[in-house]
C-alpha positions as CSV (number, residue, x, y, z in Angstrom):
1,M,0.0,-0.1,0.0
2,K,3.0,2.1,0.6
3,N,3.2,2.2,-3.2
4,T,-0.2,3.4,-3.8
5,S,0.2,6.1,-1.2
6,Y,3.8,7.8,-3.4
7,I,1.4,7.4,-6.2
8,E,-1.1,9.7,-4.4
9,K,1.2,12.0,-2.8
10,I,4.1,12.7,-6.0
11,G,0.4,13.5,-7.8
12,I,-0.8,16.0,-5.5
13,F,2.8,17.3,-5.2
14,G,2.6,18.1,-8.9
15,I,-0.6,19.6,-9.0
16,I,1.2,22.3,-6.2
17,L,3.7,22.4,-8.3
18,T,3.2,23.6,-11.5
19,A,-0.1,25.4,-10.8
20,M,2.1,27.5,-8.2
21,T,4.9,28.0,-10.7
22,S,2.7,29.9,-12.9
23,P,2.0,33.4,-13.3
24,C,-1.2,32.8,-14.7
25,C,-3.0,30.7,-12.1
26,F,-1.2,31.3,-8.5
27,P,0.7,34.8,-9.2
28,L,2.2,35.7,-6.3
29,F,4.2,31.9,-5.9
30,G,4.3,32.7,-9.7
31,I,6.5,36.2,-9.2
32,A,8.5,34.6,-5.8
33,L,9.8,31.6,-8.4
34,S,10.5,33.9,-10.5
35,A,12.3,35.8,-8.5
36,L,14.4,32.8,-7.4
37,G,14.6,31.9,-10.7
38,F,12.6,29.7,-11.9
39,G,10.4,31.4,-14.5
40,S,6.7,30.7,-15.9
41,F,6.1,27.4,-17.1
42,E,2.7,28.8,-18.6
43,L,0.7,25.6,-17.3
44,F,-2.1,26.9,-19.8
45,G,0.2,26.2,-22.8
46,G,2.7,24.1,-24.3
47,I,4.1,21.3,-22.4
48,T,3.8,21.9,-18.8
49,M,-0.1,21.6,-19.3
50,Y,0.0,18.4,-20.7
51,V,2.3,17.5,-17.5
52,F,-0.1,18.8,-15.1
53,L,-3.3,16.7,-16.3
54,A,-0.4,13.9,-15.6
55,F,-0.1,14.4,-12.8
56,V,-4.4,14.4,-12.2
57,V,-4.3,11.2,-13.9
58,L,-1.6,9.9,-11.2
59,S,-3.8,11.3,-8.1
60,L,-6.9,9.5,-9.4
61,V,-4.7,6.7,-10.1
62,G,-3.6,6.6,-6.3
63,A,-7.0,7.5,-5.6
64,I,-8.2,4.1,-7.2
65,F,-5.3,1.8,-5.3
66,S,-6.5,3.5,-2.0
67,Y,-10.2,2.5,-2.9
68,A,-8.9,-1.2,-3.8
69,Y,-7.1,-1.2,-0.3
70,N,-9.3,0.5,2.2
71,K,-12.3,0.0,0.5
72,K,-13.9,3.7,1.7
73,V,-15.8,5.2,-1.2
74,L,-16.1,8.5,-0.7
75,P,-12.5,9.4,-1.2
76,L,-12.8,7.6,-4.6
77,I,-15.6,9.4,-5.3
78,I,-14.3,13.1,-5.0
79,A,-11.6,12.3,-6.9
80,L,-12.9,11.2,-10.1
81,I,-15.6,14.9,-9.8
82,S,-12.2,16.9,-8.8
83,A,-10.5,14.8,-11.5
84,L,-13.5,15.5,-14.1
85,M,-13.9,19.3,-13.2
86,I,-10.4,19.9,-13.8
87,F,-10.5,18.1,-17.0
88,Y,-13.4,20.2,-17.8
89,N,-11.6,23.5,-17.2
90,Y,-9.0,22.6,-19.6
91,F,-11.2,21.3,-22.5
92,Y,-14.1,23.3,-22.2
93,D,-14.4,26.1,-19.6
94,A,-10.5,27.3,-19.9
95,E,-12.4,30.6,-19.7
96,S,-12.9,30.8,-16.4
97,Y,-10.2,28.8,-13.3
98,N,-13.2,28.1,-10.4
99,T,-13.7,24.9,-11.5
100,M,-9.9,24.3,-11.8
101,Y,-8.9,25.8,-8.2
102,I,-12.8,23.2,-7.1
103,G,-11.3,20.3,-8.3
104,M,-7.1,20.7,-7.6
105,V,-8.6,21.1,-3.7
106,G,-11.0,18.5,-3.9
107,L,-7.9,16.1,-5.1
108,M,-5.9,17.5,-2.3
109,I,-9.0,16.5,0.1
110,T,-9.0,13.2,-1.1
111,S,-5.3,12.2,-0.4
112,I,-5.6,13.7,2.8
113,M,-8.8,11.1,3.5
114,N,-7.0,8.5,1.6
115,Y,-3.3,8.9,4.0
116,Y,-5.9,8.9,6.9
117,E,-8.8,5.9,5.9
118,T,-5.4,3.9,5.2
119,K,-4.0,4.4,8.2
120,L,-7.3,3.8,10.6
121,F,-7.5,0.3,8.0
122,N,-3.6,-1.1,8.6
123,L,-4.1,0.4,12.7
124,M,-7.8,-2.1,12.3
125,K,-5.4,-4.9,10.0
126,N,-2.7,-4.8,12.9
127,K,-4.6,-5.0,15.7
128,K,-4.9,-8.5,17.3
129,V,-7.8,-9.9,19.0
130,I,-7.7,-11.3,22.4
131,L,-10.3,-13.8,22.6
132,N,-9.6,-14.8,26.8
133,S,-12.5,-13.6,28.0
134,I,-13.3,-13.8,32.4
135,I,-17.3,-13.1,32.7
136,T,-18.7,-12.2,36.0
137,C,-22.1,-12.6,37.3
138,P,-24.0,-10.6,37.8
139,N,-26.0,-12.4,40.4
140,C,-23.5,-13.5,43.0
141,G,-19.8,-12.6,41.2
142,H,-18.6,-15.9,40.1
143,K,-15.4,-15.1,38.2
144,K,-14.3,-18.0,34.8
145,E,-13.1,-17.3,32.1
146,E,-13.9,-18.2,28.9
147,I,-13.0,-18.4,24.8
148,M,-15.1,-16.3,22.9
149,P,-16.3,-17.3,19.8
150,T,-14.9,-15.4,16.2
151,D,-17.8,-16.4,14.3
152,S,-20.7,-16.2,16.2
153,C,-22.2,-13.8,18.9
154,Q,-22.8,-15.6,22.3
155,F,-26.4,-14.2,23.2
156,F,-26.9,-16.3,26.5
157,Y,-24.4,-17.5,29.3
158,E,-25.5,-20.2,32.5
159,C,-23.1,-19.2,35.5
160,E,-21.6,-22.8,36.6
161,N,-22.1,-21.5,40.4
162,C,-25.4,-19.7,40.6
163,K,-26.8,-21.2,36.9
164,A,-28.3,-17.9,36.6
165,R,-29.2,-17.5,32.7
166,L,-27.8,-14.2,31.2
167,K,-27.5,-12.2,29.0
168,P,-27.1,-8.9,27.0
169,K,-27.5,-5.8,28.5
170,Q,-29.4,-3.0,26.3
171,G,-27.4,-1.4,23.8
172,D,-24.4,-5.0,23.8
173,C,-24.3,-7.6,21.6
174,C,-23.1,-10.4,23.9
175,V,-22.9,-12.1,27.0
176,Y,-19.1,-10.8,26.9
177,C,-19.6,-7.1,25.7
178,S,-21.7,-7.3,29.0
179,Y,-20.3,-9.1,31.6
180,G,-16.9,-9.8,30.1
181,S,-13.5,-8.7,31.2
182,V,-12.3,-7.8,26.8
183,P,-15.5,-6.9,24.3
184,C,-16.0,-9.4,21.9
185,P,-14.0,-9.8,18.6
186,P,-15.4,-8.1,16.4
187,I,-15.8,-5.4,18.4
188,Q,-11.8,-5.5,19.0
189,E,-11.9,-5.4,14.8
190,T,-13.9,-3.7,13.3
191,G,-15.7,-1.2,16.3
192,K,-19.7,-2.8,14.9
193,S,-21.5,-5.7,17.3
194,C,-20.9,-9.3,16.2
195,C,-25.3,-9.1,15.3
């Protein structure tokens, strides 16, 4: 996944760099970079236009790979709309730059969203699930260590001391989440209930 993250970062950096080096796009940056000897590459003319569009495509490819990895559709939708806005601006609405700027901001937002979604996905993926839980009976206080099932919810549990039949508290998905020392495996992995 690191390579796809780099693809998206390179795309976003390239978009910003090519836009900044053109005084017609960002006058202040263009003047500053011209003073440093970089001059104007004329973003809307010549080869720089194609370089800029290549970075947009690269950024979009990174967003597609991110979607394939973490299955989050919102960043992908924003990236597609943003890229379409940029291409529309270049080929159909060269008079106004508003759609291009909105598209650039959208691609940057996508990159940030994918970065945090991927980071969260990796944390959840690498997190070790604890299967042992100590259930404490609310009636008699008896404690027993049990191994939690990973493929189903355990809705009922019978205390071996007082024979009370325990069921989850309201809002909990299973007896381990209500009376155990550790929440059930689905809650640990995804934060969502097993039922």
